[in-house]
PyMOL Python script that loads the backbone (N, CA, C, O; Angstrom):
from pymol import cmd

cmd.read_pdbstr("""\
ATOM      1  N   MET A   1     -16.599  -6.703  -9.175  1.00  0.00           N
ATOM      2  CA  MET A   1     -16.489  -6.600  -7.717  1.00  0.00           C
ATOM      3  C   MET A   1     -16.642  -8.014  -7.108  1.00  0.00           C
ATOM      4  O   MET A   1     -17.636  -8.695  -7.361  1.00  0.00           O
ATOM      5  N   ASP A   2     -15.641  -8.448  -6.298  1.00  0.00           N
ATOM      6  CA  ASP A   2     -15.750  -9.761  -5.713  1.00  0.00           C
ATOM      7  C   ASP A   2     -16.712  -9.780  -4.539  1.00  0.00           C
ATOM      8  O   ASP A   2     -17.195  -8.729  -4.118  1.00  0.00           O
ATOM      9  N   GLU A   3     -16.998 -10.968  -4.002  1.00  0.00           N
ATOM     10  CA  GLU A   3     -17.976 -11.091  -2.915  1.00  0.00           C
ATOM     11  C   GLU A   3     -17.545 -10.386  -1.664  1.00  0.00           C
ATOM     12  O   GLU A   3     -18.384  -9.791  -0.987  1.00  0.00           O
ATOM     13  N   ASN A   4     -16.264 -10.421  -1.318  1.00  0.00           N
ATOM     14  CA  ASN A   4     -15.749  -9.697  -0.114  1.00  0.00           C
ATOM     15  C   ASN A   4     -16.004  -8.199  -0.288  1.00  0.00           C
ATOM     16  O   ASN A   4     -16.467  -7.544   0.646  1.00  0.00           O
ATOM     17  N   SER A   5     -15.716  -7.662  -1.436  1.00  0.00           N
ATOM     18  CA  SER A   5     -15.878  -6.220  -1.635  1.00  0.00           C
ATOM     19  C   SER A   5     -17.372  -5.885  -1.584  1.00  0.00           C
ATOM     20  O   SER A   5     -17.743  -4.819  -1.092  1.00  0.00           O
ATOM     21  N   ARG A   6     -18.208  -6.749  -2.068  1.00  0.00           N
ATOM     22  CA  ARG A   6     -19.658  -6.453  -2.116  1.00  0.00           C
ATOM     23  C   ARG A   6     -20.248  -6.332  -0.739  1.00  0.00           C
ATOM     24  O   ARG A   6     -20.985  -5.378  -0.489  1.00  0.00           O
ATOM     25  N   TRP A   7     -19.971  -7.231   0.162  1.00  0.00           N
ATOM     26  CA  TRP A   7     -20.575  -7.165   1.481  1.00  0.00           C
ATOM     27  C   TRP A   7     -19.945  -6.040   2.277  1.00  0.00           C
ATOM     28  O   TRP A   7     -20.631  -5.411   3.083  1.00  0.00           O
ATOM     29  N   ILE A   8     -18.677  -5.766   2.082  1.00  0.00           N
ATOM     30  CA  ILE A   8     -18.036  -4.673   2.767  1.00  0.00           C
ATOM     31  C   ILE A   8     -18.619  -3.352   2.302  1.00  0.00           C
ATOM     32  O   ILE A   8     -18.855  -2.457   3.114  1.00  0.00           O
ATOM     33  N   GLU A   9     -18.855  -3.221   1.002  1.00  0.00           N
ATOM     34  CA  GLU A   9     -19.433  -1.980   0.427  1.00  0.00           C
ATOM     35  C   GLU A   9     -20.839  -1.799   0.985  1.00  0.00           C
ATOM     36  O   GLU A   9     -21.227  -0.679   1.317  1.00  0.00           O
ATOM     37  N   GLN A  10     -21.613  -2.885   1.096  1.00  0.00           N
ATOM     38  CA  GLN A  10     -22.970  -2.805   1.699  1.00  0.00           C
ATOM     39  C   GLN A  10     -22.939  -2.377   3.138  1.00  0.00           C
ATOM     40  O   GLN A  10     -23.779  -1.595   3.583  1.00  0.00           O
ATOM     41  N   ALA A  11     -21.950  -2.898   3.885  1.00  0.00           N
ATOM     42  CA  ALA A  11     -21.802  -2.473   5.309  1.00  0.00           C
ATOM     43  C   ALA A  11     -21.471  -1.009   5.380  1.00  0.00           C
ATOM     44  O   ALA A  11     -22.050  -0.289   6.193  1.00  0.00           O
ATOM     45  N   ARG A  12     -20.552  -0.539   4.548  1.00  0.00           N
ATOM     46  CA  ARG A  12     -20.158   0.863   4.546  1.00  0.00           C
ATOM     47  C   ARG A  12     -21.379   1.724   4.181  1.00  0.00           C
ATOM     48  O   ARG A  12     -21.601   2.763   4.803  1.00  0.00           O
ATOM     49  N   ALA A  13     -22.165   1.310   3.190  1.00  0.00           N
ATOM     50  CA  ALA A  13     -23.350   2.081   2.773  1.00  0.00           C
ATOM     51  C   ALA A  13     -24.352   2.193   3.865  1.00  0.00           C
ATOM     52  O   ALA A  13     -25.076   3.187   3.908  1.00  0.00           O
ATOM     53  N   ARG A  14     -24.451   1.211   4.783  1.00  0.00           N
ATOM     54  CA  ARG A  14     -25.404   1.201   5.810  1.00  0.00           C
ATOM     55  C   ARG A  14     -24.879   1.808   7.094  1.00  0.00           C
ATOM     56  O   ARG A  14     -25.573   1.804   8.111  1.00  0.00           O
ATOM     57  N   GLY A  15     -23.668   2.327   7.063  1.00  0.00           N
ATOM     58  CA  GLY A  15     -23.075   2.913   8.196  1.00  0.00           C
ATOM     59  C   GLY A  15     -22.589   1.943   9.224  1.00  0.00           C
ATOM     60  O   GLY A  15     -22.482   2.295  10.398  1.00  0.00           O
ATOM     61  N   LEU A  16     -22.285   0.711   8.819  1.00  0.00           N
ATOM     62  CA  LEU A  16     -21.860  -0.328   9.748  1.00  0.00           C
ATOM     63  C   LEU A  16     -20.393  -0.550   9.762  1.00  0.00           C
ATOM     64  O   LEU A  16     -19.905  -1.538  10.311  1.00  0.00           O
ATOM     65  N   ASP A  17     -19.632   0.424   9.121  1.00  0.00           N
ATOM     66  CA  ASP A  17     -18.197   0.246   9.093  1.00  0.00           C
ATOM     67  C   ASP A  17     -17.605   0.316  10.473  1.00  0.00           C
ATOM     68  O   ASP A  17     -16.654  -0.416  10.745  1.00  0.00           O
ATOM     69  N   GLY A  18     -18.119   1.173  11.394  1.00  0.00           N
ATOM     70  CA  GLY A  18     -17.625   1.214  12.720  1.00  0.00           C
ATOM     71  C   GLY A  18     -17.792  -0.033  13.499  1.00  0.00           C
ATOM     72  O   GLY A  18     -16.815  -0.520  14.068  1.00  0.00           O
ATOM     73  N   PRO A  19     -18.987  -0.598  13.566  1.00  0.00           N
ATOM     74  CA  PRO A  19     -19.188  -1.868  14.223  1.00  0.00           C
ATOM     75  C   PRO A  19     -18.395  -3.022  13.586  1.00  0.00           C
ATOM     76  O   PRO A  19     -17.949  -3.938  14.276  1.00  0.00           O
ATOM     77  N   LEU A  20     -18.237  -2.959  12.299  1.00  0.00           N
ATOM     78  CA  LEU A  20     -17.407  -3.976  11.634  1.00  0.00           C
ATOM     79  C   LEU A  20     -15.983  -3.872  12.027  1.00  0.00           C
ATOM     80  O   LEU A  20     -15.328  -4.897  12.216  1.00  0.00           O
ATOM     81  N   ARG A  21     -15.458  -2.673  12.164  1.00  0.00           N
ATOM     82  CA  ARG A  21     -14.094  -2.498  12.699  1.00  0.00           C
ATOM     83  C   ARG A  21     -13.951  -3.039  14.097  1.00  0.00           C
ATOM     84  O   ARG A  21     -12.939  -3.670  14.401  1.00  0.00           O
ATOM     85  N   VAL A  22     -14.909  -2.823  14.952  1.00  0.00           N
ATOM     86  CA  VAL A  22     -14.848  -3.344  16.307  1.00  0.00           C
ATOM     87  C   VAL A  22     -14.880  -4.872  16.232  1.00  0.00           C
ATOM     88  O   VAL A  22     -14.122  -5.533  16.941  1.00  0.00           O
ATOM     89  N   ALA A  23     -15.739  -5.443  15.390  1.00  0.00           N
ATOM     90  CA  ALA A  23     -15.802  -6.886  15.272  1.00  0.00           C
ATOM     91  C   ALA A  23     -14.464  -7.440  14.825  1.00  0.00           C
ATOM     92  O   ALA A  23     -14.006  -8.455  15.350  1.00  0.00           O
ATOM     93  N   LEU A  24     -13.839  -6.793  13.875  1.00  0.00           N
ATOM     94  CA  LEU A  24     -12.485  -7.219  13.420  1.00  0.00           C
ATOM     95  C   LEU A  24     -11.492  -7.150  14.575  1.00  0.00           C
ATOM     96  O   LEU A  24     -10.697  -8.072  14.756  1.00  0.00           O
ATOM     97  N   ASP A  25     -11.525  -6.072  15.361  1.00  0.00           N
ATOM     98  CA  ASP A  25     -10.595  -5.934  16.472  1.00  0.00           C
ATOM     99  C   ASP A  25     -10.802  -7.028  17.502  1.00  0.00           C
ATOM    100  O   ASP A  25      -9.830  -7.564  18.033  1.00  0.00           O
ATOM    101  N   VAL A  26     -12.054  -7.370  17.795  1.00  0.00           N
ATOM    102  CA  VAL A  26     -12.395  -8.373  18.759  1.00  0.00           C
ATOM    103  C   VAL A  26     -12.021  -9.789  18.285  1.00  0.00           C
ATOM    104  O   VAL A  26     -11.436 -10.571  19.035  1.00  0.00           O
ATOM    105  N   LEU A  27     -12.374 -10.105  17.013  1.00  0.00           N
ATOM    106  CA  LEU A  27     -12.196 -11.441  16.498  1.00  0.00           C
ATOM    107  C   LEU A  27     -10.778 -11.771  16.004  1.00  0.00           C
ATOM    108  O   LEU A  27     -10.361 -12.929  15.979  1.00  0.00           O
ATOM    109  N   GLU A  28     -10.034 -10.681  15.603  1.00  0.00           N
ATOM    110  CA  GLU A  28      -8.672 -11.022  15.052  1.00  0.00           C
ATOM    111  C   GLU A  28      -7.783 -11.809  15.996  1.00  0.00           C
ATOM    112  O   GLU A  28      -7.144 -12.761  15.547  1.00  0.00           O
ATOM    113  N   PRO A  29      -7.698 -11.460  17.320  1.00  0.00           N
ATOM    114  CA  PRO A  29      -6.796 -12.183  18.186  1.00  0.00           C
ATOM    115  C   PRO A  29      -7.246 -13.665  18.334  1.00  0.00           C
ATOM    116  O   PRO A  29      -6.431 -14.546  18.609  1.00  0.00           O
ATOM    117  N   LEU A  30      -8.521 -13.904  18.150  1.00  0.00           N
ATOM    118  CA  LEU A  30      -9.004 -15.281  18.274  1.00  0.00           C
ATOM    119  C   LEU A  30      -8.726 -16.173  17.080  1.00  0.00           C
ATOM    120  O   LEU A  30      -8.766 -17.401  17.160  1.00  0.00           O
ATOM    121  N   GLY A  31      -8.436 -15.493  15.945  1.00  0.00           N
ATOM    122  CA  GLY A  31      -8.059 -16.200  14.721  1.00  0.00           C
ATOM    123  C   GLY A  31      -8.936 -17.389  14.403  1.00  0.00           C
ATOM    124  O   GLY A  31     -10.150 -17.253  14.253  1.00  0.00           O
ATOM    125  N   PRO A  32      -8.324 -18.557  14.298  1.00  0.00           N
ATOM    126  CA  PRO A  32      -9.149 -19.741  13.909  1.00  0.00           C
ATOM    127  C   PRO A  32     -10.247 -20.110  14.840  1.00  0.00           C
ATOM    128  O   PRO A  32     -11.237 -20.694  14.398  1.00  0.00           O
ATOM    129  N   LEU A  33     -10.135 -19.797  16.147  1.00  0.00           N
ATOM    130  CA  LEU A  33     -11.216 -20.065  17.078  1.00  0.00           C
ATOM    131  C   LEU A  33     -12.433 -19.146  16.761  1.00  0.00           C
ATOM    132  O   LEU A  33     -13.585 -19.582  16.760  1.00  0.00           O
ATOM    133  N   GLY A  34     -12.124 -17.890  16.499  1.00  0.00           N
ATOM    134  CA  GLY A  34     -13.193 -16.958  16.096  1.00  0.00           C
ATOM    135  C   GLY A  34     -13.874 -17.405  14.783  1.00  0.00           C
ATOM    136  O   GLY A  34     -15.088 -17.306  14.605  1.00  0.00           O
ATOM    137  N   ALA A  35     -13.037 -17.887  13.908  1.00  0.00           N
ATOM    138  CA  ALA A  35     -13.599 -18.370  12.620  1.00  0.00           C
ATOM    139  C   ALA A  35     -14.546 -19.596  12.852  1.00  0.00           C
ATOM    140  O   ALA A  35     -15.590 -19.693  12.207  1.00  0.00           O
ATOM    141  N   GLN A  36     -14.192 -20.481  13.727  1.00  0.00           N
ATOM    142  CA  GLN A  36     -15.046 -21.631  14.020  1.00  0.00           C
ATOM    143  C   GLN A  36     -16.396 -21.201  14.643  1.00  0.00           C
ATOM    144  O   GLN A  36     -17.457 -21.754  14.352  1.00  0.00           O
ATOM    145  N   VAL A  37     -16.286 -20.184  15.513  1.00  0.00           N
ATOM    146  CA  VAL A  37     -17.541 -19.654  16.094  1.00  0.00           C
ATOM    147  C   VAL A  37     -18.425 -19.088  14.989  1.00  0.00           C
ATOM    148  O   VAL A  37     -19.630 -19.340  14.978  1.00  0.00           O
ATOM    149  N   LEU A  38     -17.844 -18.325  14.055  1.00  0.00           N
ATOM    150  CA  LEU A  38     -18.633 -17.831  12.969  1.00  0.00           C
ATOM    151  C   LEU A  38     -19.190 -18.893  12.062  1.00  0.00           C
ATOM    152  O   LEU A  38     -20.332 -18.796  11.613  1.00  0.00           O
ATOM    153  N   TRP A  39     -18.371 -19.942  11.778  1.00  0.00           N
ATOM    154  CA  TRP A  39     -18.895 -21.018  10.921  1.00  0.00           C
ATOM    155  C   TRP A  39     -20.088 -21.733  11.653  1.00  0.00           C
ATOM    156  O   TRP A  39     -21.055 -22.146  11.013  1.00  0.00           O
ATOM    157  N   ALA A  40     -19.989 -21.861  12.974  1.00  0.00           N
ATOM    158  CA  ALA A  40     -21.109 -22.459  13.699  1.00  0.00           C
ATOM    159  C   ALA A  40     -22.313 -21.587  13.749  1.00  0.00           C
ATOM    160  O   ALA A  40     -23.434 -22.094  13.790  1.00  0.00           O
ATOM    161  N   ALA A  41     -22.129 -20.270  13.748  1.00  0.00           N
ATOM    162  CA  ALA A  41     -23.221 -19.327  13.858  1.00  0.00           C
ATOM    163  C   ALA A  41     -23.829 -19.013  12.477  1.00  0.00           C
ATOM    164  O   ALA A  41     -24.913 -18.434  12.403  1.00  0.00           O
ATOM    165  N   GLN A  42     -23.152 -19.383  11.403  1.00  0.00           N
ATOM    166  CA  GLN A  42     -23.545 -18.990  10.070  1.00  0.00           C
ATOM    167  C   GLN A  42     -24.998 -19.420   9.774  1.00  0.00           C
ATOM    168  O   GLN A  42     -25.756 -18.595   9.264  1.00  0.00           O
ATOM    169  N   PRO A  43     -25.413 -20.618  10.054  1.00  0.00           N
ATOM    170  CA  PRO A  43     -26.836 -20.992   9.698  1.00  0.00           C
ATOM    171  C   PRO A  43     -27.849 -20.032  10.433  1.00  0.00           C
ATOM    172  O   PRO A  43     -28.830 -19.612   9.819  1.00  0.00           O
ATOM    173  N   ALA A  44     -27.632 -19.711  11.641  1.00  0.00           N
ATOM    174  CA  ALA A  44     -28.528 -18.777  12.357  1.00  0.00           C
ATOM    175  C   ALA A  44     -28.451 -17.401  11.732  1.00  0.00           C
ATOM    176  O   ALA A  44     -29.473 -16.732  11.575  1.00  0.00           O
ATOM    177  N   LEU A  45     -27.260 -16.973  11.376  1.00  0.00           N
ATOM    178  CA  LEU A  45     -27.103 -15.643  10.790  1.00  0.00           C
ATOM    179  C   LEU A  45     -27.734 -15.520   9.404  1.00  0.00           C
ATOM    180  O   LEU A  45     -28.075 -14.421   8.967  1.00  0.00           O
ATOM    181  N   GLU A  46     -27.887 -16.662   8.712  1.00  0.00           N
ATOM    182  CA  GLU A  46     -28.588 -16.668   7.413  1.00  0.00           C
ATOM    183  C   GLU A  46     -29.995 -16.130   7.533  1.00  0.00           C
ATOM    184  O   GLU A  46     -30.504 -15.523   6.592  1.00  0.00           O
ATOM    185  N   ALA A  47     -30.622 -16.335   8.651  1.00  0.00           N
ATOM    186  CA  ALA A  47     -32.034 -15.866   8.916  1.00  0.00           C
ATOM    187  C   ALA A  47     -32.072 -14.332   8.849  1.00  0.00           C
ATOM    188  O   ALA A  47     -33.107 -13.749   8.526  1.00  0.00           O
ATOM    189  N   PHE A  48     -30.935 -13.678   9.157  1.00  0.00           N
ATOM    190  CA  PHE A  48     -30.868 -12.218   9.150  1.00  0.00           C
ATOM    191  C   PHE A  48     -30.107 -11.688   7.917  1.00  0.00           C
ATOM    192  O   PHE A  48     -29.769 -10.507   7.841  1.00  0.00           O
ATOM    193  N   GLY A  49     -29.856 -12.564   6.984  1.00  0.00           N
ATOM    194  CA  GLY A  49     -29.157 -12.170   5.767  1.00  0.00           C
ATOM    195  C   GLY A  49     -27.668 -11.915   5.950  1.00  0.00           C
ATOM    196  O   GLY A  49     -27.027 -11.262   5.127  1.00  0.00           O
ATOM    197  N   LEU A  50     -27.132 -12.445   7.045  1.00  0.00           N
ATOM    198  CA  LEU A  50     -25.717 -12.171   7.345  1.00  0.00           C
ATOM    199  C   LEU A  50     -24.826 -13.460   7.197  1.00  0.00           C
ATOM    200  O   LEU A  50     -23.653 -13.449   7.570  1.00  0.00           O
ATOM    201  N   GLY A  51     -25.376 -14.495   6.680  1.00  0.00           N
ATOM    202  CA  GLY A  51     -24.623 -15.708   6.508  1.00  0.00           C
ATOM    203  C   GLY A  51     -23.442 -15.632   5.630  1.00  0.00           C
ATOM    204  O   GLY A  51     -22.404 -16.225   5.923  1.00  0.00           O
ATOM    205  N   GLY A  52     -23.571 -14.887   4.509  1.00  0.00           N
ATOM    206  CA  GLY A  52     -22.531 -14.725   3.551  1.00  0.00           C
ATOM    207  C   GLY A  52     -21.357 -13.871   4.186  1.00  0.00           C
ATOM    208  O   GLY A  52     -20.173 -14.169   4.030  1.00  0.00           O
ATOM    209  N   ALA A  53     -21.776 -12.838   4.878  1.00  0.00           N
ATOM    210  CA  ALA A  53     -20.723 -11.979   5.495  1.00  0.00           C
ATOM    211  C   ALA A  53     -20.008 -12.748   6.579  1.00  0.00           C
ATOM    212  O   ALA A  53     -18.793 -12.615   6.723  1.00  0.00           O
ATOM    213  N   ALA A  54     -20.734 -13.560   7.357  1.00  0.00           N
ATOM    214  CA  ALA A  54     -20.082 -14.376   8.387  1.00  0.00           C
ATOM    215  C   ALA A  54     -19.106 -15.376   7.786  1.00  0.00           C
ATOM    216  O   ALA A  54     -18.049 -15.641   8.359  1.00  0.00           O
ATOM    217  N   ALA A  55     -19.453 -15.923   6.651  1.00  0.00           N
ATOM    218  CA  ALA A  55     -18.569 -16.904   5.980  1.00  0.00           C
ATOM    219  C   ALA A  55     -17.313 -16.211   5.483  1.00  0.00           C
ATOM    220  O   ALA A  55     -16.220 -16.766   5.602  1.00  0.00           O
ATOM    221  N   HIS A  56     -17.440 -15.008   4.929  1.00  0.00           N
ATOM    222  CA  HIS A  56     -16.257 -14.285   4.420  1.00  0.00           C
ATOM    223  C   HIS A  56     -15.350 -13.829   5.570  1.00  0.00           C
ATOM    224  O   HIS A  56     -14.123 -13.832   5.466  1.00  0.00           O
ATOM    225  N   LEU A  57     -16.010 -13.434   6.677  1.00  0.00           N
ATOM    226  CA  LEU A  57     -15.179 -13.008   7.828  1.00  0.00           C
ATOM    227  C   LEU A  57     -14.492 -14.186   8.417  1.00  0.00           C
ATOM    228  O   LEU A  57     -13.340 -14.070   8.834  1.00  0.00           O
ATOM    229  N   ALA A  58     -15.157 -15.352   8.477  1.00  0.00           N
ATOM    230  CA  ALA A  58     -14.560 -16.580   8.989  1.00  0.00           C
ATOM    231  C   ALA A  58     -13.358 -16.948   8.135  1.00  0.00           C
ATOM    232  O   ALA A  58     -12.293 -17.280   8.655  1.00  0.00           O
ATOM    233  N   SER A  59     -13.534 -16.886   6.833  1.00  0.00           N
ATOM    234  CA  SER A  59     -12.409 -17.193   5.938  1.00  0.00           C
ATOM    235  C   SER A  59     -11.228 -16.272   6.119  1.00  0.00           C
ATOM    236  O   SER A  59     -10.073 -16.690   6.043  1.00  0.00           O
ATOM    237  N   ALA A  60     -11.533 -15.018   6.360  1.00  0.00           N
ATOM    238  CA  ALA A  60     -10.459 -13.996   6.588  1.00  0.00           C
ATOM    239  C   ALA A  60      -9.708 -14.280   7.842  1.00  0.00           C
ATOM    240  O   ALA A  60      -8.491 -14.100   7.899  1.00  0.00           O
ATOM    241  N   LEU A  61     -10.448 -14.745   8.906  1.00  0.00           N
ATOM    242  CA  LEU A  61      -9.783 -15.045  10.134  1.00  0.00           C
ATOM    243  C   LEU A  61      -8.842 -16.256  10.036  1.00  0.00           C
ATOM    244  O   LEU A  61      -7.870 -16.373  10.782  1.00  0.00           O
ATOM    245  N   GLU A  62      -9.152 -17.115   9.131  1.00  0.00           N
ATOM    246  CA  GLU A  62      -8.344 -18.332   8.907  1.00  0.00           C
ATOM    247  C   GLU A  62      -7.117 -18.032   8.081  1.00  0.00           C
ATOM    248  O   GLU A  62      -6.182 -18.832   8.113  1.00  0.00           O
ATOM    249  N   GLU A  63      -7.052 -16.969   7.363  1.00  0.00           N
ATOM    250  CA  GLU A  63      -5.943 -16.625   6.504  1.00  0.00           C
ATOM    251  C   GLU A  63      -4.935 -15.765   7.279  1.00  0.00           C
ATOM    252  O   GLU A  63      -5.352 -14.964   8.115  1.00  0.00           O
ATOM    253  N   PRO A  64      -3.667 -15.898   7.040  1.00  0.00           N
ATOM    254  CA  PRO A  64      -2.650 -15.126   7.751  1.00  0.00           C
ATOM    255  C   PRO A  64      -2.867 -13.596   7.695  1.00  0.00           C
ATOM    256  O   PRO A  64      -2.764 -12.935   8.728  1.00  0.00           O
ATOM    257  N   HIS A  65      -3.157 -13.034   6.538  1.00  0.00           N
ATOM    258  CA  HIS A  65      -3.324 -11.581   6.463  1.00  0.00           C
ATOM    259  C   HIS A  65      -4.743 -11.205   6.058  1.00  0.00           C
ATOM    260  O   HIS A  65      -4.984 -10.123   5.522  1.00  0.00           O
ATOM    261  N   GLY A  66      -5.645 -12.084   6.314  1.00  0.00           N
ATOM    262  CA  GLY A  66      -7.068 -11.890   5.917  1.00  0.00           C
ATOM    263  C   GLY A  66      -7.751 -10.689   6.570  1.00  0.00           C
ATOM    264  O   GLY A  66      -8.440  -9.930   5.888  1.00  0.00           O
ATOM    265  N   VAL A  67      -7.574 -10.505   7.870  1.00  0.00           N
ATOM    266  CA  VAL A  67      -8.194  -9.380   8.545  1.00  0.00           C
ATOM    267  C   VAL A  67      -7.561  -8.058   8.028  1.00  0.00           C
ATOM    268  O   VAL A  67      -8.264  -7.067   7.827  1.00  0.00           O
ATOM    269  N   GLU A  68      -6.279  -8.062   7.825  1.00  0.00           N
ATOM    270  CA  GLU A  68      -5.624  -6.852   7.321  1.00  0.00           C
ATOM    271  C   GLU A  68      -6.223  -6.500   5.926  1.00  0.00           C
ATOM    272  O   GLU A  68      -6.496  -5.332   5.647  1.00  0.00           O
ATOM    273  N   GLN A  69      -6.411  -7.462   5.111  1.00  0.00           N
ATOM    274  CA  GLN A  69      -7.003  -7.235   3.776  1.00  0.00           C
ATOM    275  C   GLN A  69      -8.462  -6.698   3.918  1.00  0.00           C
ATOM    276  O   GLN A  69      -8.877  -5.833   3.146  1.00  0.00           O
ATOM    277  N   LEU A  70      -9.202  -7.197   4.869  1.00  0.00           N
ATOM    278  CA  LEU A  70     -10.564  -6.741   5.064  1.00  0.00           C
ATOM    279  C   LEU A  70     -10.537  -5.280   5.544  1.00  0.00           C
ATOM    280  O   LEU A  70     -11.345  -4.463   5.103  1.00  0.00           O
ATOM    281  N   ARG A  71      -9.581  -4.955   6.468  1.00  0.00           N
ATOM    282  CA  ARG A  71      -9.466  -3.592   6.929  1.00  0.00           C
ATOM    283  C   ARG A  71      -9.176  -2.627   5.751  1.00  0.00           C
ATOM    284  O   ARG A  71      -9.771  -1.553   5.662  1.00  0.00           O
ATOM    285  N   ARG A  72      -8.284  -3.015   4.885  1.00  0.00           N
ATOM    286  CA  ARG A  72      -7.938  -2.176   3.731  1.00  0.00           C
ATOM    287  C   ARG A  72      -9.183  -1.977   2.846  1.00  0.00           C
ATOM    288  O   ARG A  72      -9.452  -0.866   2.389  1.00  0.00           O
ATOM    289  N   ARG A  73      -9.909  -3.022   2.618  1.00  0.00           N
ATOM    290  CA  ARG A  73     -11.150  -2.858   1.783  1.00  0.00           C
ATOM    291  C   ARG A  73     -12.163  -1.977   2.523  1.00  0.00           C
ATOM    292  O   ARG A  73     -12.854  -1.173   1.897  1.00  0.00           O
ATOM    293  N   LEU A  74     -12.253  -2.121   3.829  1.00  0.00           N
ATOM    294  CA  LEU A  74     -13.195  -1.287   4.596  1.00  0.00           C
ATOM    295  C   LEU A  74     -12.794   0.158   4.489  1.00  0.00           C
ATOM    296  O   LEU A  74     -13.654   1.037   4.444  1.00  0.00           O
ATOM    297  N   ASP A  75     -11.534   0.421   4.448  1.00  0.00           N
ATOM    298  CA  ASP A  75     -11.018   1.811   4.339  1.00  0.00           C
ATOM    299  C   ASP A  75     -11.103   2.339   2.925  1.00  0.00           C
ATOM    300  O   ASP A  75     -10.833   3.515   2.681  1.00  0.00           O
ATOM    301  N   GLY A  76     -11.487   1.453   1.960  1.00  0.00           N
ATOM    302  CA  GLY A  76     -11.612   1.874   0.607  1.00  0.00           C
ATOM    303  C   GLY A  76     -10.359   1.729  -0.224  1.00  0.00           C
ATOM    304  O   GLY A  76     -10.288   2.179  -1.368  1.00  0.00           O
ATOM    305  N   GLU A  77      -9.353   1.079   0.389  1.00  0.00           N
ATOM    306  CA  GLU A  77      -8.067   0.863  -0.305  1.00  0.00           C
ATOM    307  C   GLU A  77      -8.166  -0.443  -1.110  1.00  0.00           C
ATOM    308  O   GLU A  77      -8.860  -1.371  -0.694  1.00  0.00           O
ATOM    309  N   GLY A  78      -7.508  -0.516  -2.209  1.00  0.00           N
ATOM    310  CA  GLY A  78      -7.428  -1.716  -3.010  1.00  0.00           C
ATOM    311  C   GLY A  78      -8.705  -2.012  -3.816  1.00  0.00           C
ATOM    312  O   GLY A  78      -8.919  -3.128  -4.289  1.00  0.00           O
ATOM    313  N   GLU A  79      -9.522  -1.000  -3.951  1.00  0.00           N
ATOM    314  CA  GLU A  79     -10.742  -1.157  -4.760  1.00  0.00           C
ATOM    315  C   GLU A  79     -10.413  -0.951  -6.248  1.00  0.00           C
ATOM    316  O   GLU A  79      -9.603  -0.111  -6.638  1.00  0.00           O
ATOM    317  N   ALA A  80     -11.089  -1.766  -7.032  1.00  0.00           N
ATOM    318  CA  ALA A  80     -10.824  -1.565  -8.542  1.00  0.00           C
ATOM    319  C   ALA A  80     -11.859  -0.679  -9.121  1.00  0.00           C
ATOM    320  O   ALA A  80     -11.827  -0.393 -10.318  1.00  0.00           O
TER     321      ALA A  80
END
""", "prot")
cmd.dss("prot")
cmd.show_as("cartoon", "prot")
cmd.util.cbc("prot")
cmd.orient("prot")
């Protein structure tokens, strides 16, 4: 299981898939700007154990189909 799948699976297990979907909906139109906000917030989010998730979400926002791939993983598609 890769790192993206791991944090998404943890979010699903904690019942955070709904809020994560909302975050994706809000951040996707911002694309690279949203990614930069997450990169800047990452050190603070580390204190809450969310730094890795923020980094992966920021990376997804920078990639052309990254958010779409995260949504598929969140829906349980494409899991090995």
